[in-house]
DSSP file (Angstrom, degrees, kcal/mol; ACC not computed):
  #  RESIDUE AA STRUCTURE BP1 BP2  ACC     N-H-->O    O-->H-N    N-H-->O    O-->H-N    TCO  KAPPA ALPHA  PHI   PSI    X-CA   Y-CA   Z-CA
    1    1 A M              0   0    0      0, 0.0     2,-0.4     0, 0.0    73,-0.0   0.000 360.0 360.0 360.0 133.4    5.6   18.1    9.7
    2    2 A L        -     0   0    0      4,-0.0     2,-0.2     3,-0.0     3,-0.0  -0.737 360.0-148.7 -87.8 135.6    8.6   15.8    9.2
    3    3 A L     >  -     0   0    0     -2,-0.4     4,-2.4     1,-0.1     5,-0.2  -0.497  33.2-101.5 -90.5 168.2   10.9   16.4    6.3
    4    4 A M  H  > S+     0   0    0      1,-0.2     4,-2.6     2,-0.2     5,-0.2   0.885 123.6  51.3 -57.9 -40.1   12.7   13.5    4.6
    5    5 A D  H  > S+     0   0    0      1,-0.2     4,-2.0     2,-0.2    -1,-0.2   0.905 108.8  51.4 -63.7 -40.4   16.0   14.3    6.5
    6    6 A D  H  > S+     0   0    0      2,-0.2     4,-2.4     1,-0.2    -1,-0.2   0.883 109.9  50.0 -62.5 -39.3   14.1   14.3    9.8
    7    7 A M  H  X S+     0   0    0     -4,-2.4     4,-2.6     2,-0.2    -2,-0.2   0.912 110.6  48.8 -63.4 -44.2   12.6   10.9    9.0
    8    8 A K  H  X S+     0   0    0     -4,-2.6     4,-2.9     1,-0.2    -1,-0.2   0.901 110.7  50.8 -65.7 -37.0   16.0    9.5    8.1
    9    9 A A  H  X S+     0   0    0     -4,-2.0     4,-2.7     2,-0.2    -2,-0.2   0.944 111.2  48.6 -66.5 -45.6   17.5   10.9   11.3
   10   10 A M  H  X S+     0   0    0     -4,-2.4     4,-2.7     1,-0.2     6,-0.3   0.914 112.8  47.7 -58.0 -44.2   14.6    9.3   13.4
   11   11 A R  H  X>S+     0   0    0     -4,-2.6     4,-3.0     2,-0.2     5,-0.5   0.946 112.0  50.0 -60.0 -50.4   15.1    6.0   11.7
   12   12 A D  H  <5S+     0   0    0     -4,-2.9    -2,-0.2     1,-0.2    -1,-0.2   0.884 114.3  44.9 -58.7 -41.0   18.9    6.1   12.2
   13   13 A M  H  <5S+     0   0    0     -4,-2.7    -1,-0.2    -5,-0.2    -2,-0.2   0.937 123.3  33.3 -66.4 -45.6   18.5    6.9   15.9
   14   14 A A  H  <5S-     0   0    0     -4,-2.7    -2,-0.2     2,-0.2    -1,-0.2   0.685  96.6-133.2 -86.7 -18.8   15.8    4.4   16.6
   15   15 A G  T  <5S+     0   0    0     -4,-3.0     2,-0.3     1,-0.2    -3,-0.2   0.584  74.6  90.2  75.4   9.0   17.0    1.7   14.2
   16   16 A V  S   <S-     0   0    0     -5,-0.5    -1,-0.2    -6,-0.3    -2,-0.2  -0.944  81.0-105.5-137.3 153.8   13.5    1.2   12.9
   17   17 A E        -     0   0    0     -2,-0.3     2,-0.2    -3,-0.1    -9,-0.1  -0.577  40.4-119.0 -74.0 137.7   11.3    2.7   10.2
   18   18 A P        -     0   0    0      0, 0.0    20,-0.5     0, 0.0     2,-0.3  -0.527  26.4-110.5 -78.6 152.6    8.6    5.1   11.4
   19   19 A W        -     0   0    0     -2,-0.2     2,-0.3    18,-0.1    18,-0.2  -0.588  37.4-172.0 -75.4 139.8    4.9    4.3   10.7
   20   20 A E  E     -A   36   0A   0     16,-2.6    16,-2.8    -2,-0.3     2,-0.4  -0.945  21.8-119.4-132.3 152.5    3.1    6.5    8.2
   21   21 A T  E     -A   35   0A   0     -2,-0.3    56,-2.7    14,-0.2     2,-0.3  -0.767  31.4-178.1 -90.5 136.0   -0.5    6.8    7.1
   22   22 A A  E     -Ab  34  77A   0     12,-2.7    12,-2.1    -2,-0.4     2,-0.4  -0.910  14.2-151.0-132.4 160.4   -1.5    6.2    3.5
   23   23 A V  E     -Ab  33  78A   0     54,-2.1    56,-2.3    -2,-0.3     2,-0.4  -0.999  13.4-137.1-134.2 134.5   -4.7    6.4    1.6
   24   24 A L  E     - b   0  79A   0      8,-2.6     7,-3.2    -2,-0.4     2,-0.4  -0.747  19.9-159.1 -91.3 139.3   -5.7    4.3   -1.5
   25   25 A F  E     - b   0  80A   0     54,-3.0    56,-2.3    -2,-0.4     5,-0.1  -0.953  48.3  -4.1-121.6 136.7   -7.4    6.1   -4.3
   26   26 A G  S >  S+     0   0    0     -2,-0.4     3,-0.6    54,-0.2    56,-0.1  -0.025  93.1  59.4  81.3 174.3   -9.5    4.6   -7.1
   27   27 A G  G >  S-     0   0    0      1,-0.2     3,-1.1     2,-0.2    -1,-0.2  -0.074 110.2 -41.8  65.2-167.7  -10.3    1.0   -7.8
   28   28 A P  G 3  S+     0   0    0      0, 0.0    -1,-0.2     0, 0.0    -2,-0.1   0.622 138.0  50.4 -72.7 -14.8  -12.0   -1.4   -5.4
   29   29 A A  G X  S+     0   0    0     -3,-0.6     3,-2.4    -4,-0.1    -5,-0.3   0.115  77.3 157.3-107.3  18.9  -10.1   -0.2   -2.3
   30   30 A D  T <   +     0   0    0     -3,-1.1    -5,-0.2     1,-0.3    -3,-0.1  -0.211  69.3   9.7 -53.9 126.7  -10.9    3.5   -2.9
   31   31 A G  T 3  S+     0   0    0     -7,-3.2     2,-0.3     1,-0.3    -1,-0.3   0.404  86.4 143.3  82.8   2.2  -10.6    5.5    0.4
   32   32 A V    <   -     0   0    0     -3,-2.4    -8,-2.6    -8,-0.2     2,-0.3  -0.561  37.1-151.8 -76.1 134.2   -9.1    2.7    2.5
   33   33 A R  E     +A   23   0A   0     -2,-0.3     2,-0.3   -10,-0.2   -10,-0.2  -0.812  19.9 170.8-103.9 147.1   -6.5    4.1    5.0
   34   34 A L  E     -A   22   0A   0    -12,-2.1   -12,-2.7    -2,-0.3     2,-0.5  -0.969  30.4-123.6-150.2 164.7   -3.6    2.1    6.3
   35   35 A R  E     +A   21   0A   0     -2,-0.3     2,-0.3   -14,-0.2   -14,-0.2  -0.924  39.1 157.8-112.3 132.8   -0.3    2.3    8.3
   36   36 A L  E     -A   20   0A   0    -16,-2.8   -16,-2.6    -2,-0.5     2,-0.3  -0.938  28.2-135.4-147.6 171.1    3.0    1.2    6.7
   37   37 A T  S    S+     0   0    0     -2,-0.3   -18,-0.1   -18,-0.2   -20,-0.0  -0.928  76.7  28.4-128.4 155.2    6.7    1.6    6.9
   38   38 A G  S    S-     0   0    0    -20,-0.5    -1,-0.1    -2,-0.3   -19,-0.1   0.431  98.4-102.9  80.3   0.1    9.4    2.1    4.3
   39   39 A R        -     0   0    0      1,-0.1    -1,-0.2     2,-0.0    29,-0.1   0.922  44.9-150.4  52.5  54.9    7.3    3.9    1.8
   40   40 A P        -     0   0    0      0, 0.0    -1,-0.1     0, 0.0     3,-0.1  -0.254   9.6-137.5 -54.8 147.7    6.9    0.9   -0.6
   41   41 A S  S    S+     0   0    0      1,-0.2    27,-2.5    26,-0.1     2,-0.3   0.722  84.4  30.3 -79.2 -22.5    6.5    1.9   -4.2
   42   42 A V  E     -C   67   0A   0     25,-0.2     2,-0.4    37,-0.1    25,-0.2  -0.997  63.6-161.2-138.4 140.8    3.7   -0.6   -4.9
   43   43 A L  E     -C   66   0A   0     23,-3.0    23,-2.9    -2,-0.3     2,-0.5  -0.961   9.9-149.8-119.1 139.8    0.9   -2.2   -2.8
   44   44 A Q  E     -C   65   0A   0     -2,-0.4     2,-0.5    21,-0.2    21,-0.2  -0.957   9.6-167.1-111.0 125.0   -1.0   -5.3   -3.7
   45   45 A V  E     -C   64   0A   0     19,-3.2    19,-2.6    -2,-0.5     2,-0.3  -0.953   7.8-167.2-112.1 128.6   -4.5   -5.6   -2.5
   46   46 A S  E     -C   63   0A   0     -2,-0.5    17,-0.2    17,-0.2    15,-0.0  -0.875   9.6-169.6-118.1 149.1   -6.2   -9.1   -2.8
   47   47 A H  E     -C   62   0A   0     15,-1.7    15,-2.7    -2,-0.3    -2,-0.0  -0.981  29.4-118.3-136.9 122.4   -9.9  -10.0   -2.4
   48   48 A P  E     -C   61   0A   0      0, 0.0     2,-0.3     0, 0.0    13,-0.3  -0.261  26.2-147.4 -64.0 147.1  -10.8  -13.7   -2.2
   49   49 A C  E     -C   60   0A   0     11,-2.9    11,-0.5     0, 0.0     2,-0.3  -0.873  18.1-113.6-110.8 146.3  -13.1  -15.1   -4.9
   50   50 A R        -     0   0    0     -2,-0.3     2,-0.3     9,-0.1     9,-0.0  -0.644  36.4-159.7 -77.3 135.7  -15.7  -17.8   -4.5
   51   51 A V        -     0   0    0     -2,-0.3     2,-0.4     7,-0.1     3,-0.1  -0.882   8.3-156.7-117.0 151.7  -14.7  -21.0   -6.5
   52   52 A E  S    S+     0   0    0     -2,-0.3    -2,-0.0     1,-0.1     0, 0.0  -0.977  76.1   4.4-123.4 136.5  -16.8  -23.8   -7.7
   53   53 A N  S    S+     0   0    0     -2,-0.4    -1,-0.1     1,-0.2     0, 0.0   0.840  88.4 155.2  63.5  30.8  -15.5  -27.3   -8.4
   54   54 A A        -     0   0    0     -3,-0.1    -1,-0.2     1,-0.1     3,-0.1  -0.661  49.1-101.4 -91.6 146.7  -12.0  -26.4   -7.2
   55   55 A P    >   -     0   0    0      0, 0.0     3,-2.3     0, 0.0    -1,-0.1  -0.245  59.6 -72.4 -60.7 154.1   -9.5  -29.0   -6.0
   56   56 A D  T 3  S+     0   0    0      1,-0.3     3,-0.1     3,-0.0     0, 0.0  -0.172 118.5  10.6 -52.6 136.5   -9.2  -29.2   -2.2
   57   57 A G  T 3  S+     0   0    0      1,-0.3    -1,-0.3    -3,-0.1     2,-0.2   0.274  88.7 140.2  85.0 -12.0   -7.3  -26.3   -0.7
   58   58 A M    <   -     0   0    0     -3,-2.3     2,-0.4     1,-0.0    -1,-0.3  -0.488  28.1-174.4 -74.0 134.8   -7.3  -24.2   -3.9
   59   59 A Q        -     0   0    0     -2,-0.2     2,-0.4    -3,-0.1    -9,-0.1  -0.977   8.9-161.6-123.5 137.0   -7.9  -20.5   -3.3
   60   60 A I  E     -C   49   0A   0    -11,-0.5   -11,-2.9    -2,-0.4     2,-0.4  -0.978   8.1-173.8-123.5 133.6   -8.3  -17.8   -5.9
   61   61 A A  E     -C   48   0A   0     -2,-0.4     2,-0.4   -13,-0.3    -2,-0.0  -0.973  24.9-128.8-128.6 141.3   -7.9  -14.1   -5.2
   62   62 A A  E     -C   47   0A   0    -15,-2.7   -15,-1.7    -2,-0.4     2,-0.4  -0.763  31.7-145.0 -79.4 128.0   -8.5  -11.0   -7.4
   63   63 A L  E     -C   46   0A   0     -2,-0.4     2,-0.4   -17,-0.2   -17,-0.2  -0.822  15.8-171.8-102.5 139.6   -5.4   -8.8   -7.3
   64   64 A H  E     -C   45   0A   0    -19,-2.6   -19,-3.2    -2,-0.4     2,-0.4  -0.995  11.7-148.0-132.2 126.9   -5.4   -5.0   -7.4
   65   65 A I  E     -CD  44  82A   0     17,-0.5    17,-3.3    -2,-0.4     2,-0.4  -0.825  11.8-174.0-104.3 131.9   -2.2   -2.9   -7.8
   66   66 A Y  E     -CD  43  81A   0    -23,-2.9   -23,-3.0    -2,-0.4     2,-0.4  -0.986   9.5-156.4-124.6 130.1   -1.8    0.5   -6.2
   67   67 A R  E     -CD  42  80A   0     13,-2.7    13,-2.9    -2,-0.4   -25,-0.2  -0.850  24.3-107.0-112.3 141.1    1.3    2.7   -6.9
   68   68 A R  E     - D   0  79A   0    -27,-2.5     2,-0.8    -2,-0.4    11,-0.3  -0.380  25.0-126.7 -63.7 138.1    2.7    5.4   -4.7
   69   69 A D    >   -     0   0    0      9,-2.8     3,-1.3     1,-0.1     9,-0.4  -0.809  19.7-159.9 -87.8 109.4    2.2    9.0   -5.9
   70   70 A L  T 3  S+     0   0    0     -2,-0.8    -1,-0.1     1,-0.3    -2,-0.0   0.618  84.1  67.8 -71.5 -14.9    5.8   10.3   -5.8
   71   71 A K  T 3  S+     0   0    0      7,-0.1     2,-0.6     2,-0.0    -1,-0.3   0.711  82.5  84.4 -78.3 -20.4    4.6   13.9   -5.7
   72   72 A V    <   +     0   0    0     -3,-1.3     6,-0.2     6,-0.2    -3,-0.0  -0.764  51.1 169.8 -86.0 117.6    3.1   13.4   -2.3
   73   73 A K        +     0   0    0     -2,-0.6     2,-0.3     2,-0.1    -1,-0.1   0.579  56.8  46.4-104.3 -18.0    5.9   13.9    0.4
   74   74 A S  S    S-     0   0    0      2,-0.2   -71,-0.1     1,-0.1   -54,-0.0  -0.804  93.4 -36.5-126.0 166.8    4.0   14.0    3.6
   75   75 A E  S    S+     0   0    0     -2,-0.3   -53,-0.1     1,-0.1     2,-0.1  -0.350 110.6  46.1 -63.3 147.9    1.2   12.1    5.3
   76   76 A P  S    S-     0   0    0      0, 0.0   -54,-0.3     0, 0.0    -2,-0.2   0.590  85.0-151.0 -73.3 140.3   -1.2   10.8    4.3
   77   77 A L  E     -b   22   0A   0    -56,-2.7   -54,-2.1    -4,-0.1     2,-0.5  -0.352  15.7-130.5 -64.2 156.6    0.9    9.1    1.5
   78   78 A R  E     -b   23   0A   0     -9,-0.4    -9,-2.8   -56,-0.2     2,-0.4  -0.964  21.3-173.3-120.4 132.1   -1.2    8.5   -1.7
   79   79 A Y  E     -bD  24  68A   0    -56,-2.3   -54,-3.0    -2,-0.5     2,-0.3  -0.994  13.3-155.2-121.5 125.7   -1.5    5.3   -3.6
   80   80 A G  E     -bD  25  67A   0    -13,-2.9   -13,-2.7    -2,-0.4     2,-0.2  -0.807  25.4-103.7-106.3 142.2   -3.4    5.4   -6.9
   81   81 A F  E     - D   0  66A   0    -56,-2.3     2,-0.7    -2,-0.3   -15,-0.2  -0.453  24.3-154.0 -64.8 128.8   -5.1    2.3   -8.5
   82   82 A D  E >   + D   0  65A   0    -17,-3.3     3,-0.7    -2,-0.2   -17,-0.5  -0.855  15.2 177.9-103.2  90.3   -3.2    0.9  -11.5
   83   83 A G  T 3  S+     0   0    0     -2,-0.7    -1,-0.1     1,-0.2   -17,-0.1   0.583  76.0  59.1 -76.2  -5.0   -5.9   -0.9  -13.6
   84   84 A V  T 3  S+     0   0    0    -19,-0.1    -1,-0.2    -3,-0.1    -2,-0.0   0.732  80.5  97.0 -90.2 -24.1   -3.5   -1.8  -16.2
   85   85 A S    <         0   0    0     -3,-0.7   -20,-0.2   -20,-0.1    -3,-0.0  -0.310 360.0 360.0 -64.8 143.2   -1.2   -3.9  -14.1
   86   86 A P              0   0    0      0, 0.0   -23,-0.2     0, 0.0    -1,-0.1   0.508 360.0 360.0 -71.1 360.0   -1.7   -7.7  -14.2
């Protein structure tokens, strides 16, 4: 298991952020696993919507916000659905 100091040392030596595994909990993307770098605090999941009578090229997507659980320090990182965010 890597500790935060170990991860920082790896990043400093390699000059790149290490990839980590994360899991989304709740909401429409519940259980989705992904790989990411930099431990972003918020993830945005979008899902295309079908549109009727829309001008050419218009696309509409439903947006879903997931926030990182700061209590989880090791992989897999955990992101929980935020149903209140716009």
